[in-house]
N, C-alpha and C positions, 0 to 999 in steps of 0.2 A: 692849608698845606697838608699834604699826605706825605709821610715820611716812613721809610721802610728799612729793615735789615734784610740782607739777602746774601746767598752764596757763602763765602767764607767770612762771616761777620763784616760785610761791607755795608756802607750807609748810602741809601738812595732817596731822591725825591721823585714821587710818583707824578708823571705828567702824561695824562691820557693812557696810551698803550706803551709808554716808554718809561724807563727809570733813568734818572740822571745820577750818575755815580759821583757822589761828593764825599767819598770815604776820608780824604785827607782833612776834612773838617773835624774829624774825631781827634785830631792833634790839639784841638782846643781844650780837650779835657785834661786837667792837671794830672801828673803822675800820682799814683797812690802807693802807700806803704801799709804793711800789715799792722794792725788789723784794718781791713777795708771799711770805710764808713757805711752805715746803713743808707740804703736808697740806690737806685739805679743811677750811675754817674752821668749817663747821657742825658737822663731827665733832669738831674740836678743842674747840669750846665747847658740845658737845652737852648736858651737864648743865645749864649755865646757860639755853640756849635751851629745853629741855624744862620746866625749872622755870617759865619765863615762860609757856610754852604751856599748862601746867596751870592757871595763874591766868586765863588768857584763855578757856579751854575752855567754861565755862558760858555765856557771852554771845557766843561767836563764831558767825559764820554757818555754816550747814551746807549742803552741796551734795551732790546724788546723785552717787555714785561713777561711775555710768555716763555722767554728763554732763561729766566732766573729761578732759583730756589728761594722762596720766601721764608724767612725765619720769623719767630715772634717779635713784633716791634719793640718790645721791652725785654731786655736780656736777664735782668736781675731784680725782679720784684722781691721785696722781703716777704710778701704774703699775697695770696690770691684769696680774696673774700668773696663769699657766695651767698646769695639771697634765695633761700628755698620757698616754694609755694607763694610767689609774689604777684600771681595773676589769679583772679577769682575763678575763671573758666579752668585753669589748670588744677586748682583745688577740687573743683567739681569732678573733673575727669580722674583725678588721682583717687579720690574716695569711691568712684564707681568701677575702677579697674583693679582687680585682685593683684595683677602683675606689678602694679605700682605701689599699692597700699601695703601688700605683703603682710596681712594680718594685724597691722597696727590699728589703734583706735582712730576714729575719724580725724582726718586732717583738717584744722580749723583756720588759723591765721598765722601769719609770719611772726607776729609778736609772741606767740606761744612757742615757736621753734627758735628764734634767734637766727644768727648767722653762723656760717661754718666756713673752714678753711680747706682749701685743696693744697697739696704739696706743690711747691715750686718746681720739683723735678718732673711734675706731669705736663709741664708747658712745652708746647710745640707751635710751630707756625703752619701757614697753609701750604707750605712746600713739603710737608711731611705727610704721613698717613696715621690714621687712628688704628692702632694695633689692639685687637680684642684680647684681653687678658684672660677672660673666662668665656670663650666662645660657646660653651654648653649652656650658658645662662643668658637671660635677656639683657642686652646692652642697648640703651636708648640714646637718641640724639636729643640735645636741648640747646637750641639757639638762644642767644642772650646778647643784649647790649652790654659791652664792656666799658667800663670807665677806668681811665688811667690817671692816676693822682700825679699832680705836677708839684705840689708844695706841701711840705710837712705840716701836720696838724693834729691836734687833739681837742676833743670836746668842741668840734666845730658847729656853730649855729647853722641851721638850715639856710638862712638867708645869706650866709657866707660860703656855702658849700661849693658853688661853681667856681669861686675864686682859687679853689684848691684843685681844680680839674684841668689837666693838660689837654686831654682829648678822648677820642672814643675809638673803639675797634669792634670787630665781630668777635664774639666769644662762643665756643662750643663747650658746654659742660657735659661731657660724655659720662654715662652713668651705667654702672652695673646694678641691676635690680637685686634686692635681697634683703635679709634681716639685719645686716650690719650697719653700723653707724655711717652717716653720710660721707665723712671725711675718708673713710676706708674704701667705700665703693666708688668714689669719684676721683681718686688720686693716683690711679695707676699711671704708669708712663704713657704719655700721648693723650691723656684724658682731659687735658686743659688746652684747647686749641685757641690761639689768639692771632688776630691779624685781619686781613692780609697785610695791612699797614696800619699806622696810627693817623687818624684824621684829627687835626687840631680842633680845639673847642670853637674857635672863631668861625668855623666852617659849618657848625651844627647850631641852627638858630634855636631850637628847642629840643633837647634830648628826650623830653617827655611827651613827644608827638611824632614818633618815627615808626614807619612801617617795617615790619619784619616778615621775611618770607624764608622758609626752608623747604627744599624739594629733595627727595630721595629718588634717584634714577628718573627724574623728571616729574614725579608725582608730588603735588603740593601736600606737605604734611602740616606745617605751621604757617599761619598767615594772621598776623595780629598787629597791634600798635602799642607803643609804650605808654600811651595815655591811659591804658588799662592796668598799669602797675598799681599794686596795692600801696606800696611805699615807693614813691618816685625817686629819681636820681638824687635830688637834693636831700630827701629824708634818709635814703641809704648812706650817703657819704657821712651825714651828721651821726646817724646812729651807729655806723661802724666805728667812728672816731670816739665814741663813748667807751668803747671796749679796747680798741687798738690805737695806738699812735700810727697815723697814716704817713708813710714816707714816699718821697718821689719815685715813681715807677710801680707803686702798689696798684693792683688791679682789683676792681669790684665788678663781679659778674651779677647783673641786676635781676636775675630770675628769668625763667622761661615761660612762654605762654602755652595755651593748650595745643594739642596736636602731637605731643611727644610720642615716639614709637621706636620699635626696635630696628637695628641695622644689622646686616650680615656681611661677612667677608665678600668683597667685590663691589659693594654698594658705593654710590657717589653721591655725597650730600652737597647741594648747591645752596649757599647761604647769602642772604642779601639783608642789608639794613639801610634804609633811606638816609642819604646824605653822608653815610659812613663808608660803605664799600660793599663788594661782593666777592666771593671766591668759591672754589670747589675744594672739598676734602674727601679723599678716598678712605675706605675702610680696608685694611690689609687682609689678605686671605689666610693669614696665619700669624700668630703672635710670635715675636722674637726676630 
């Protein structure tokens, strides 16, 4: 199943080139009182909402996919967890490119860096644009497989990791290069792109064997496969849960392969991940 949020926080099922508007299914989410519980409440009540959506599907209105504005499929993750330098060839290119390395000691292994967080306020969907905060500095695209957590967990064994995964999406970890810490350079508004929809885990046979392709203005920049992850999806979910309690709706960006490069205002990034989805993201001509 492919499920999306669109327009004014409406809920849809993606069916080919159409969206089936099943927004009334959101009424299955119980009312909340302050303080809101941790975790995205659509994800917490996903099974109940989907069951209601299936009942509505036959008579629900259909809209052309091209005519809607896609929002991030998860509205309220408690955190966006990121895996740096998680492909060997990306480590190699980072050490060889002063614009990426930026005077640091040789980049070695993800275990030496750990994970980092992006601000949840940086989250946008594929219906938005990336707005360059520092257009005078190098801003790079980084396509990544995004894992959406479906069940709360702490200290999750690798063998149990996928039981905590609801599904997958495309992730763009937009990055301003520089000397500052990762979370600072990667957390500007619009620098965490998620979508274009959530593909449930049952539709992805092996998240550790998916092709990824990113093109900028039609030119292939990144072309890799998740089988080359240093820490695969199972390891990342387990490792992240050692440090953080993972809540429903939390997002793990699994790292980007080789081929990262700068984008400029006016560029169009076409993103594709096998079995998950594809979409285009534009770079705004000016920030603000």
